[in-house]
C-alpha positions in Angstrom: 106.9 129.4 90.7 108.1 130.4 94.4 105.5 132.1 96.6 106.5 134.1 99.1 104.0 133.7 102.0 105.2 136.0 105.2 107.2 138.9 103.2 110.9 139.0 101.8 112.3 136.7 104.9 109.5 134.8 105.9 110.8 131.6 103.4 109.1 130.7 100.3 106.9 127.8 99.3 107.5 126.1 95.7 110.1 126.0 93.4 112.3 129.1 92.3 115.0 127.6 89.6 117.0 125.1 91.7 115.8 125.6 94.6 112.9 124.1 96.3 111.2 125.3 99.4 108.4 124.1 102.2 107.7 123.8 105.9 108.2 121.0 107.3 107.4 120.1 111.2 106.7 123.9 111.3 109.6 124.7 109.5 111.1 126.7 106.6 113.0 124.3 104.3 115.0 125.0 101.1 117.2 122.5 99.2 118.1 122.4 95.6 117.3 119.8 93.2 119.5 119.0 89.2 120.2 115.6 87.5 123.6 114.6 87.9 124.9 113.8 84.4 128.0 111.9 86.0 128.0 108.0 85.1 126.3 106.2 88.0 128.9 104.0 89.8 128.0 100.4 91.6 127.7 102.0 94.7 125.5 104.4 93.6 123.0 102.0 91.8 123.1 99.9 94.6 121.5 103.0 96.6 118.9 103.5 94.2 118.0 100.0 94.2 117.9 99.5 98.1 115.3 102.9 98.3 113.1 101.0 95.4 113.2 98.0 97.9 112.2 99.7 101.0 109.5 102.4 99.3 107.5 100.0 97.5 107.3 98.0 101.2 106.5 101.4 103.1 104.6 102.9 100.5 102.2 99.4 101.2 102.3 99.7 104.6 101.6 104.0 105.0 99.1 104.5 107.3 100.4 101.9 109.7 103.8 103.2 110.1 102.4 107.0 110.0 101.3 106.0 113.2 104.0 103.2 114.4 106.4 106.2 113.5 104.4 109.7 114.7 105.4 109.5 118.2 109.4 108.8 117.9 110.0 111.5 115.4 107.9 114.5 117.2 109.2 117.2 117.8 112.2 116.6 115.6 112.8 117.9 112.0 112.3 114.3 110.7 108.9 113.2 109.5 107.3 109.3 110.2 108.2 108.3 106.4 111.6 109.3 106.5 112.7 107.8 109.9 111.2 104.8 108.3 113.3 104.7 105.4 116.6 105.8 107.4 115.9 101.9 110.0 114.5 99.6 107.0 117.3 100.7 104.5 120.0 100.4 106.9 118.8 97.0 108.8 116.2 95.4 106.6 118.0 94.8 103.3 119.9 91.7 102.0 121.7 90.8 98.8 124.4 93.0 96.6 123.1 94.6 93.4 121.8 93.8 91.7 119.8 91.4 93.4 118.8 93.4 96.7 115.2 92.7 98.1 113.6 93.1 101.8 114.7 90.9 105.0 111.5 90.7 106.2 112.1 89.2 109.5 114.1 92.8 110.3 112.2 95.0 108.9 110.4 97.3 111.6 106.8 99.6 110.9 106.5 101.0 114.0 109.5 102.2 116.8 108.8 102.9 120.6 109.3 102.1 124.3 106.2 100.9 125.1 107.2 97.3 125.9 106.8 94.9 122.8 105.5 91.4 122.2 107.1 88.5 123.2 107.0 85.3 122.3 104.7 84.7 119.1 102.9 82.7 116.8 100.7 82.6 113.5 98.6 80.1 111.9 95.6 80.0 108.9 92.3 79.1 109.2 89.3 79.4 107.0 88.2 82.0 109.0 91.6 84.3 108.8 95.2 84.1 110.3 95.3 83.7 114.1 97.8 85.3 116.1 98.9 84.6 119.8 101.7 86.0 121.9 102.9 85.2 124.8 101.1 86.9 127.6 103.6 87.6 131.1 102.9 85.8 134.2 104.3 89.4 135.5 102.7 91.3 133.1 102.4 95.1 135.0 98.5 96.1 135.1 99.4 99.0 133.2 99.7 97.0 130.2 97.2 94.9 130.2 95.0 96.9 127.9 97.2 98.1 125.9 95.8 97.4 122.1 97.6 95.0 119.6 98.4 96.6 116.6 98.3 93.5 113.9 99.5 93.9 109.9 99.7 90.8 107.4 101.8 91.8 104.2 101.7 90.1 101.4 105.3 90.1 99.0 103.4 88.5 96.0 101.2 91.0 95.5 102.9 94.4 97.6 99.4 94.8 99.6 98.9 94.3 103.2 95.6 94.1 105.8 96.2 95.2 109.1 94.1 96.2 112.5 94.9 99.2 114.0 93.3 98.5 117.4 92.7 94.6 118.4 92.8 92.6 121.3 94.3 93.9 124.6 97.6 92.7 125.5 96.5 90.2 128.6 94.0 88.4 126.1 96.8 86.8 123.8 95.4 85.9 121.0 93.5 87.8 117.8 92.3 86.8 114.6 92.3 88.6 111.2 90.5 88.1 108.3 92.1 88.3 105.0 91.1 88.3 101.4 90.0 84.7 100.3 91.9 85.2 97.1 95.5 85.5 98.8 94.7 82.7 101.2 97.7 80.5 98.9 100.0 83.4 99.0 103.1 84.1 100.6 102.4 86.1 103.7 104.6 88.4 106.6 102.9 89.1 109.9 104.0 91.7 112.7 102.2 93.2 115.9 102.7 96.2 117.8 101.0 97.4 121.4 99.6 100.7 121.6 98.8 102.2 124.8 95.0 103.1 125.5 95.4 106.8 124.9 97.7 106.4 122.0 101.0 107.7 123.8 103.4 105.2 123.4 103.8 102.8 120.7 106.3 99.6 120.8 108.6 98.3 118.6 107.3 96.0 115.8 108.1 92.1 115.9 107.9 90.1 112.9 105.5 87.4 114.3 106.2 84.8 111.1 105.7 83.9 107.7 103.3 81.6 105.9 103.2 79.8 102.2 106.6 80.6 101.7 108.2 79.6 98.6 110.1 76.1 98.3 113.7 76.9 98.7 115.5 76.1 94.9 117.7 72.9 95.0 120.6 73.5 93.4 121.9 70.7 90.9 125.5 69.9 91.1 127.4 70.4 87.8 128.0 67.8 85.8 132.0 66.2 85.7 133.8 67.3 83.1 135.0 64.8 80.9 138.5 65.2 80.9 140.1 65.7 77.1 142.5 62.4 75.8 145.4 64.0 74.8 147.3 61.7 71.5 150.8 61.9 71.7 152.1 60.9 67.8 155.3 59.7 68.3 157.7 59.4 65.3 157.8 56.0 64.3 161.5 54.2 64.5 163.4 52.8 61.9 163.4 49.5 60.9 166.0 47.5 62.5 167.1 44.6 59.8 166.8 41.4 61.2 167.3 37.7 60.1 164.7 37.7 57.8 165.8 41.0 55.9 169.6 40.0 55.8 170.4 39.5 52.5 170.7 36.0 50.6 173.0 35.0 48.3 172.6 33.2 45.1 175.9 32.9 42.8 176.8 36.4 43.4 174.0 38.2 43.5 171.4 39.3 46.4 168.0 39.4 46.1 166.0 41.8 49.1 163.4 39.8 50.7 160.5 41.5 53.4 158.5 40.0 55.6 157.4 42.6 57.4 155.1 43.6 54.9 152.4 41.6 53.2 152.5 42.8 50.0 153.2 41.6 46.4 155.3 44.4 45.2 158.2 43.7 42.5 161.3 41.9 43.8 164.4 43.7 43.1 167.8 41.6 42.2 171.2 43.1 42.7 174.5 41.8 41.4 177.6 42.5 43.6 180.6 42.1 41.7 183.9 41.0 43.7 186.7 42.9 43.5 189.7 42.4 41.4 192.0 40.0 43.0 
């Protein structure tokens, strides 16, 4: 049921038939909803799978991206989540339907104009994951006290550990404690910077990966055995040789064959001379 908040011309909230009304960033929004009965094409199936993959990643990092995309969407009709989906759907997925997955090295969990991290490195220790980043020799004084925002994502369980206000930029290092039960799991790490008063933030940077699965070695297919074709030839007619020539004995012919070593019956033929 829809509700009129400010009279007949003030917009409404809720559902009215196939219309839904709500307020976004102080503006009244009305949109239609419905269910398509058309069969899904390959393109629509690919789009649905892409949205599922991106949403799964972003929802596990919701608090981080709320801060990470809040400033870039301020004063627009977009909210932080829509902006994060829009970027990562376009730039951070890989593969073809039905094998679409996240490309974690290209994912973005914050967006802004502040100086982003340069060369980064991560390493695993019993106490947690150590982040290191390059501190430029000519770093401006205004950026020295920017705070590091650090995130470790565990794709196998789709959970994350984050530090929203870590070490100052000029220190160049931070140690993030993780759940010991996830110490052997795959990890994807990210780093951003936010200034002291929270009015500027940087693009996030993929800081590195740990415990990646070993690539599968594809075995070469076995060579196919060539089929030997058997050609059946018709036997050639037997030629009469000297062994097959008739032997004349008293005007009779005895046919003797040495071609077959058998004890078959011998036939005698009598040849009469033509009358003189």
